[in-house]
N, C-alpha and C positions, 0 to 999 in steps of 0.2 A: 801107368809111367805112376811110381811115387812123389806126388806135390810137396808132402809134409819135408823135406829135404831143403824145401827153397822156401823167403823171404817172401811172399806174396800177400800184397793190401786190398784192401777192397775201397771204394769212395763212393760212399751215398752222396748226393745233392738234395736234402729236403727242404722241400716246401709243400704245404697242405698235403701230407702224406699220415697225416694222421688215420688215415684206416687201415693202411698195409702197411707202413712201417714196420712193427712189431712182427708182423708176420715175415716181414720180407729179411731181418735182422734172425731171426728162428729157423728161415730156412737156407742162409750160408753156411757152407761145408767146413768141418772140419780144422784141415790143414790150411786154410785164408789164416796165416798171423797174424791181420792189425785192418781191423774195420774202422773206416773214418769216417762219418758221418757230421756231414756240414751244412747245419742249419742256417740256413739265405733267411734269417730274419723270419720267420715263417710265423704269420699271424694263428695259426694251429698250435694246439698241444702239442707238435711233434718233437721236440726238444726234450721235455718232460717227461714224454713216452719214452724214448731212447735212451736217453737219464736212467731209466729205471729198468733197463734190459741191460744197463751196463752196468750196475751194480753185480748182477750177476753173470755177466760175459767179459774177461778182464781185458780180450783185445778188442772191446770200443773203447775208439776214441772220437767226444764228442765238440766240436769247435762251433762257435755259435756268430754268426753276424750279426753288428747291433744295427745296419742296414742292409735290404735287398741290393745282392750283388750282381743277380741275375746267376745261370745255371754255370759259365764262363767265369764266371767269381769266384763260384763253389766251390768247382773242380779245382782253380788254379792253387785256390786254399789246399785243397784234397792234397793235391799232388806235391806241395810243399814241405806237408805234414809226412807224406811216404817216402821223399826222400831225405828226409830227417834222421826216418824208423829203419830207413840201409834197407828200404823194399828194392826188390830184384823185378817183380816184376808186379804191375798197378793193371786196377781193373776198376772201369766205371760202372756200377751197377744202378739204375735209378730206386728211388726208394716208393714207387705206387705200385710194385707187382707186376709190371708189362714183363720185367728179364726176368727168364726163370733160371738160378744158379746152377741148376745142373748141364747146362751150356759150354758153362766157365772152362771147364778143361779143355773144349774145341780151340778157346780164344787162345789161352796160355802157353797149351804145350809147343806149337809152332815157336813162340819166343824162348821159348826156354831147350828148343833143340836148333835156337841159330839161324833156322827159316824166315825167319820176317820180323822186321822192331816193330811192327803196328798191327793187329789184328782186332776188324774191324766185322758185326754180326750183320747178314744179309736174309732182309726176312722177306726178300722177290723169291727166291729158290726153293721154296714150299709153296707148292700152292693151297693146299689146305688153308692154312695159315693167313693166308693171301689173301683167301677168298670172307674172314674174318675181320679185317680191314675197313675200316668205314671207307666208301667208293672216293670220296671227297680228296679225304689224307692219301688215299693210293695213287689218284690221278697227281696229285702237287708232289708226293715224294718224286715219283716219274718222270715229272717235269724239270724238277730240284736237283732230279740224280745228274740228270744229262747236260746241264749249267756249270756242277758242281765239275763234272768231271774235265771238263773246260777251263773250269777257272783256276783247278790246284793241278791240273797236269796226269790226275791218276786216270785214264783214260780206261785201264784192262777191270777198275771195279767197279758195281754196282752199291744200290743204298747206300751214298757216301753219307747221308744226314745220319745212317741210323748211330744213335748214340752208344750201343751196346760192344766195348771196345777195353782191348787191354794194350799196354808200351811197356816191352821193354828200359829200365830204369833209365840207365846209357842215355837212351836216344832222349828220355824227357826233360833227362840235366841239359840237353843243348837246346831244347829249344827257348825262343824268348816268350819269355811266362807273361813278360809286359805286355806283347804283343795281340797274345789271346785274343780271342773278341769274348766279351763277360757275356754275354745274351744269347738268343737262340743260331746266332752264327757261328756257335762255339767251335762244333765240330767241322765246319768247315774252316774256318780258322786253322785247329790242330791239321787238316790233312794238308794247307797250302803252307805248310811251317816245315810241315815233315819234308815235301816236295825238293824245297829248297836245301834240306840237309842230303840228300838222296838218299832218304829213307828207304825201305820195302815195305809195303802195302798192300798183306791178304785178307781178304775175303773170304768167310766161312760161314755158311747156310744156317743160321738161329728163324729160327719161327718165334713171331711176337707174341703176347699173351694181350687181347684187347676184354679187358673187362666192363666196370659203367665209369672207369677216369674220365678224368677231364683235360684234355690239351689247354696246355696255357701258350700256347702257340697261336695269333691271331691269326686271318686271313688277311688284314688292312698291311702288318709286318710283311709276312711272307710275298703279296703283290708289292708292294711300295719300297722295303728295306732291302729287301733279298739281292732283286737284280742290281741294286746300283752297288751294294758292297763284293755282288759277283765279279761286277766288272773292274772294280778297284782291284781285286786279288787276280782276275786274269791281268789284267793288265802290270801289278808289279810285278807274277811271275815270271813274264815274259821280259821285261826288263832287267827285272837281274840274272832271269838265266841264262838269256842268249844276249846281252848284251854289256852287262859287267861284270858279272862271271865267267863272260865266255863269248866267243863270235866265232860263227861255223854258216855254214852256206844255209841254216834257218834265219838266223839274221838278215839276210842278202835279199832271202825270199823276200821274208817281209821288207824292207825298204824298198825293191822293186814292186813287189807285188797289190800294195798300199795304195801307194801312187797311183800308178797306171789304171788300179779300177774306181778309184776317186776318181780320177782325169775322163775316163769314160763315162763314166756315169753323169757326173758334172756338166763335160763339156756336150757330151749326147743330148741331155735331159734339156739344155739352150737351146741348142739348136733346135731340137725338135720342135720346141716352143715357137721361135723364131720364124723357120718356116712354114710350120702349123698356123700362124697367125696370120699368115700373108697369100696363104694357100697356092705355095706353090711347091715343087719337091723339091728336096735338097738332092743336092751334086754328091755325087757318091764318096767322088774324098769323103768328104764332111756326114755318109754317112759310114765307109768301110773304117776311117778314123777309129770316132770312140769306139765300134763294134771289136777289133781291133783288139784295141788294150782293154776293154772289159773281159772278153775270152783267153789276150795270155795273162791279166790279170787275175784271172780263178783259177788258170792253169799253175800257175805260180804256186799261189795261196794253198792249194789243196795238196801241192808238193810239202809246202809247209807245214800244213795238219798233219802230215803223213810223218814228217819227220819226228814232228812233235809226242805222235802216240806212240814214235817207237823208242823215245828217249826215255817214257818209263822209268824207276829204279826198277831193277832185275835182280841184285845180290841185295843180300840182307848187312848192314852193318855191322849186326850184330852175333857175335858169336857165341855156342853152347855155351850152357851154364853149369 
């Protein structure tokens, strides 16, 4: 497929990437029409290096933040500029060299063909490259992947925290950019808002390249900030999807299943402590009531989970370009 006829823009958030940014820019293919580099108030000379390359490559647009806004904030500035430039497809590429631009066609082809609205890389499909990933990062990504699936509703994708992605411009224009997270929850925040648009998200196997770069994502943030944000994202999705936008059997299952499970667990726990402290056996009815409530609640919630998994968007909103 010839990509030169399409208006494709690449956004590169730049923060402390002076070592790699020039090689990343020089390695971008000729069919990319716009290269938007967002210097997120980087303390190193990344912006000056980009400006030097821009003198030779007219495709490059440099945006400079006076204050650091995080990767999400940088991408939002890039998104707005890409839409101003009339881009049809927008690609995110990091400035540290981890993302190989030779894989860009795998991201943009389904978008151009109208087979997807958002395509993201999946680092876990390539076993050789996966072995190069640091063990702690691999373990953390696996755990975050499962939690992110539940929070966003995209159960069929893997590696949802992967930041190498492409999106159709008309879908991007519908996203509430003001509600997108500005920090490292950015990718998950994107998926959560795409789900509410009923956008089709597709995985494509793309290995990551791991060199001597240093990740800015701290363990503290991952352990303490992400679980809370994932819970809020999950609660917001369920509330909007199944109670405000629609009301279905899934809605009823949650209304019935959750109270049953809570009642069984709380009532059963209280009665167990009460009779155990008196060293007397609990009556059969007292045992059966919470037991049946818990079993029934679990069964109903499992049915709700099945409905939710089958509700993942399966048809692209975009048409072929």
